[in-house]
C-alpha positions, 0 to 999 in steps of 0.5 A, a space after each residue: 500500500 502506498 504511504 508517504 515517506 516523510 516530510 520533504 519540505 515546507 514553503 513559507 510566504 515571507 514579507 522580506 525575501 532578502 532578509 529571510 534568505 540571509 537568515 536561513 543562509 547566514 545565520 542557519 548555514 543553509 545553502 541556496 539551491 534554487 532561486 528566481 528573484 524575479 518570480 520571488 522564490 528561493 529554495 535552501 537546503 542544509 544538505 543538497 546531496 540529500 535533499 535539493 531543498 527543505 525550505 522554500 521561501 515565497 515573496 508575498 506574505 499578506 498583512 492582516 489579522 490572519 496572515 497566510 504563512 504556509 505556502 505548502 507542506 510537502 510529503 515525499 512518496 517513493 514511486 511514480 505509481 505511489 504519486 498516482 495512487 495518492 492523486 486518485 485518493 485525494 480526488 476520491 476523498 472529494 478534495 480539491 487538486 490545485 495542480 499536478 506539476 513537473 518540477 524536473 527534479 520532482 513531480 508534485 500533486 498540490 491539493 487542499 486538505 479538508 481545512 483548506 491548507 495547501 499541501 503536496 505529495 511529490 516523487 523525486 525523479 532522479 533528475 537534478 534541476 536547480 531552477 524553480 519550475 512548475 509545468 503542468 503534467 498528466 501523471 496518468 499518461 504512460 511512464 514513457 510519456 511522463 519521462 519524456 516530459 521530465 527529460 525535455 525540460 531537464 535538457 533545457 535547464 541542465 546547464 544551470 548549476 546549484 545555486 545559480 540564477 538562470 539567465 533571463 529568468 522568467 517572471 513565473 515558474 513556467 518557461 516559454 
């Protein structure tokens, strides 16, 4: 039976991205692994060989009485088939799917839990990608087609090294 393997990472909305990146990098000693300052997102890892990020910072934390703090809580699964199982379970439970995306390094199924918290189940593809990216993907297509989509984006992005900024980075997490 498919089960989550554990917590993968947490995404936080922040008001001052530069200050928060400096805190996690300079005070806690984490390494910037992925960044797109134009889109307002920076990923950091304590051990990039083990996990390409444990913290994801997103510009755009709103002010107010009940500010939204959490962008996502992400749980890792072992296989692509497990991701498919969870996708189907979430739908069967009547929960709302936000998106199913190709990050190249992982495929993620984003959904809202019963109280409306945005969460993700994800599978690590084995393709290192140091560009924050999110392209819609149909995970119910055959494995070969899923792999072809992963590899197609990886070919376009593999030249970007860990912690490097992409030349002409897009204003979103999508490539043209």
